[in-house]
C-alpha positions as CSV (number, residue, x, y, z in Angstrom):
1,R,-10.1,10.8,-44.0
2,L,-8.2,8.0,-45.7
3,P,-7.9,7.8,-49.4
4,S,-10.6,5.7,-51.0
5,D,-8.2,2.9,-52.1
6,V,-6.9,2.4,-48.5
7,K,-8.7,-0.2,-46.4
8,L,-8.1,-0.8,-42.6
9,D,-8.5,-4.3,-41.2
10,I,-7.8,-5.8,-37.8
11,I,-5.0,-8.3,-38.2
12,V,-4.5,-9.4,-34.6
13,D,-6.8,-8.7,-31.7
14,T,-5.2,-9.4,-28.3
15,S,-7.7,-7.3,-26.3
16,D,-9.3,-10.4,-24.8
17,N,-6.0,-11.7,-23.6
18,I,-5.1,-8.3,-22.0
19,R,-8.6,-8.1,-20.4
20,N,-8.1,-11.6,-18.9
21,T,-4.6,-10.7,-17.6
22,I,-5.9,-7.5,-16.0
23,D,-8.9,-9.4,-14.5
24,S,-6.4,-11.9,-13.1
25,L,-4.3,-9.2,-11.6
26,V,-7.3,-7.5,-10.0
27,E,-8.2,-10.9,-8.5
28,T,-4.6,-11.3,-7.2
29,V,-4.8,-7.8,-5.6
30,M,-8.0,-8.8,-3.8
31,Y,-6.6,-12.1,-2.6
32,A,-3.5,-10.3,-1.4
33,L,-5.6,-7.8,0.5
34,L,-7.6,-10.7,2.1
35,F,-4.5,-12.7,3.0
36,V,-2.9,-9.6,4.6
37,I,-5.9,-9.0,6.7
38,I,-6.1,-12.7,7.8
39,V,-2.4,-12.8,8.7
40,V,-2.4,-9.5,10.6
41,F,-5.4,-10.7,12.6
42,F,-3.9,-14.1,13.2
43,F,-0.7,-12.6,14.7
44,L,-2.2,-9.6,16.5
45,G,-5.3,-11.4,17.7
46,R,-7.3,-8.1,18.0
47,W,-9.8,-7.0,15.5
48,R,-9.4,-3.3,16.4
49,A,-5.6,-3.4,15.7
50,T,-6.3,-5.3,12.5
51,L,-8.8,-2.7,11.4
52,I,-6.3,0.1,12.0
53,I,-3.7,-1.7,9.9
54,T,-6.2,-2.6,7.2
55,I,-7.3,1.0,6.7
56,T,-3.8,1.9,5.5
57,I,-4.1,-0.5,2.5
58,P,-6.9,1.2,0.6
59,I,-5.6,4.7,1.4
60,S,-2.2,3.9,-0.1
61,L,-3.8,2.2,-3.1
62,I,-6.1,5.2,-3.7
63,A,-3.1,7.6,-3.5
64,S,-1.4,5.4,-6.1
65,F,-4.5,5.6,-8.3
66,I,-4.4,9.4,-8.0
67,Y,-0.8,9.4,-9.0
68,L,-1.5,7.3,-12.0
69,Y,-4.4,9.5,-13.0
70,A,-2.4,12.8,-12.4
71,T,0.5,11.6,-14.5
72,G,-1.6,10.3,-17.4
73,N,-0.7,6.7,-16.7
74,T,-3.3,3.9,-17.0
75,L,-4.3,1.1,-14.8
76,N,-2.5,-1.7,-16.7
77,I,-0.5,-4.9,-16.1
78,V,2.6,-3.0,-14.9
79,S,0.7,-0.7,-12.5
80,L,-1.5,-3.5,-11.2
81,S,1.6,-5.7,-10.6
82,A,3.2,-2.8,-8.6
83,L,0.0,-2.4,-6.5
84,S,-0.1,-6.1,-5.9
85,I,3.4,-6.2,-4.6
86,S,3.0,-3.0,-2.5
87,I,0.0,-4.3,-0.6
88,G,2.1,-6.4,1.7
89,M,4.6,-3.6,2.2
90,V,2.2,-0.8,3.0
91,V,1.1,-2.4,6.2
92,D,4.6,-2.6,7.6
93,D,4.6,1.0,9.0
94,A,1.2,0.6,10.5
95,I,2.1,-2.7,12.2
96,V,5.1,-1.0,13.8
97,V,3.0,1.9,15.1
98,V,0.2,-0.4,16.4
99,E,2.6,-2.7,18.1
100,A,4.4,0.2,19.8
101,V,1.1,1.7,21.0
102,E,0.0,-1.7,22.4
103,S,3.3,-2.1,24.1
104,H,2.9,1.3,25.8
105,M,-0.7,0.5,26.7
106,E,0.5,-2.7,28.4
107,R,2.7,-0.5,30.6
108,G,-0.4,1.2,31.9
109,L,-0.7,4.2,29.6
110,T,-4.1,5.3,28.2
111,P,-4.5,4.8,24.4
112,R,-3.9,8.5,23.8
113,Q,-0.8,8.6,26.0
114,A,0.4,5.4,24.4
115,A,0.0,6.8,20.9
116,F,2.1,9.9,21.8
117,A,4.8,7.8,23.5
118,A,4.9,5.3,20.6
119,M,5.3,8.0,18.0
120,E,8.2,9.5,19.9
121,E,9.7,6.1,19.8
122,V,9.0,4.9,16.3
123,S,8.8,8.0,14.1
124,G,12.4,7.7,13.0
125,P,12.2,4.0,12.1
126,V,8.9,4.5,10.3
127,I,10.4,7.2,8.1
128,A,13.5,5.0,7.6
129,I,11.4,2.0,6.5
130,A,9.6,4.1,3.9
131,L,12.7,5.7,2.5
132,V,14.6,2.5,2.3
133,L,11.7,0.7,0.5
134,A,11.3,3.6,-1.9
135,A,15.0,3.8,-2.5
136,V,15.1,0.1,-3.5
137,F,12.7,0.8,-6.4
138,L,13.7,4.3,-7.5
139,P,17.0,3.3,-9.2
140,S,14.8,1.7,-11.8
141,L,14.1,5.2,-13.0
142,L,17.7,5.3,-14.4
143,L,17.0,2.5,-16.9
144,E,16.9,3.5,-20.5
145,G,14.8,2.3,-23.5
146,I,11.6,0.3,-23.3
147,T,12.7,-1.4,-20.1
148,G,13.1,2.0,-18.5
149,T,9.7,3.1,-19.7
150,L,8.0,0.0,-18.2
151,F,9.9,0.1,-14.9
152,K,9.4,3.8,-14.4
153,Q,5.7,3.4,-13.8
154,F,6.3,0.2,-11.7
155,A,9.0,1.8,-9.5
156,V,7.2,5.1,-8.9
157,T,3.9,3.5,-8.2
158,I,5.5,1.4,-5.4
159,A,7.5,4.4,-4.1
160,I,4.3,6.5,-3.9
161,S,2.5,3.7,-2.0
162,M,5.4,3.5,0.4
163,L,5.6,7.2,1.1
164,I,1.8,7.5,1.6
165,S,2.0,4.5,3.9
166,A,4.6,6.3,6.0
167,F,2.5,9.4,6.1
168,N,-0.5,7.3,7.3
169,A,1.7,5.6,9.9
170,L,2.8,9.0,11.2
171,T,-0.6,10.6,11.3
172,L,-3.7,8.4,10.8
173,S,-2.5,5.2,12.5
174,P,-1.6,6.8,15.9
175,A,-4.9,8.8,15.8
176,L,-6.9,5.6,15.2
177,C,-5.0,3.8,17.9
178,A,-5.8,6.6,20.4
179,L,-9.5,6.4,19.4
180,L,-10.1,2.7,18.8
181,L,-7.7,0.6,20.9
182,K,-8.7,-0.5,24.4
183,P,-6.4,-1.8,27.1
184,R,-6.4,-5.6,27.2
185,N,-7.7,-5.7,30.7
186,A,-10.7,-3.8,29.6
187,G,-11.8,-6.8,27.6
188,R,-9.9,-8.3,24.7
189,K,-11.4,-7.4,21.4
């Protein structure tokens, strides 16, 4: 559709550099996921508790991918950086819930009773954690210009991850605790 005297040529092709950067970020996300799992298992010492906490990571990441897709954003350096940072933060809520459930189980409650008691105790703090973490990043939406454009995707991606993490901690994590956790005297696992 161009006039016959107009010729198009590629002057600079940085696509290889961008692909390498994105591959590196994907690798960083995978390492972050692995290290979070190792650290959680090291400190909790129970594979069932670690599994419950680990399940929250992919759910929050998938919700972030859905947000990116729904808003027409792409998986790029900014969004992958946001996801890499949020991996460590999305487990906070689940750790609080699992620890509270285990604390109540040590007092002699069944896993189901402990999950109910723990949620009465930690629902407020879990919501507060998520809102505070989201509030830290959302002021970036007020930035103007190209910086605002870049940080908008970054901030909202992290905020979405935090809110989904809180939802998981209030619903999925206690349900999994009631189903999967066993009292320590029933055999440590």
